[in-house]
C-alpha positions, 0 to 999 in steps of 0.5 A: 521515481525511486525516490517517490516510491520509497517515500510512499512506501515508508509513509505507508509502513509507518502508518501501518505500524501506528495503526497496529499500536493505537487501534484495539478493534481489529476490524476497524484497524484493517479497514484503516490500513486498507484505506491507507494502502489504497491511498498509497496506490492512488498516489503512485498512480497519479505520480506515474501519470503526471511524470513519465518513466525515464526509460523502459527499464525503469518502468519494468522495474516499477511494475515488476518489483515495486508496485507488487510490494504494495499490492501484496499488502492489499491482498494480505489485509483483504484476506485478513479482513474477510477472516475477521468479519466472518468470525462469530 
């Protein structure tokens, strides 16, 4: 589980950094980042549903420490998106 999570998180961070460099329009960049985050969460969900946790400690660690890191990025970029779209 840790290996898949680390690969997914690293792929997400790389995609976010590339979008920060490449895209000039902030709204389109944020929309793309949000799409990548949602896709990463969907990938994690599919992996968890297909491959069960080894033990209860691994499950607790995933839902308490690993998943909130990605969800917090989604919350952050949603807030930034709301700010950017409401600007005059």
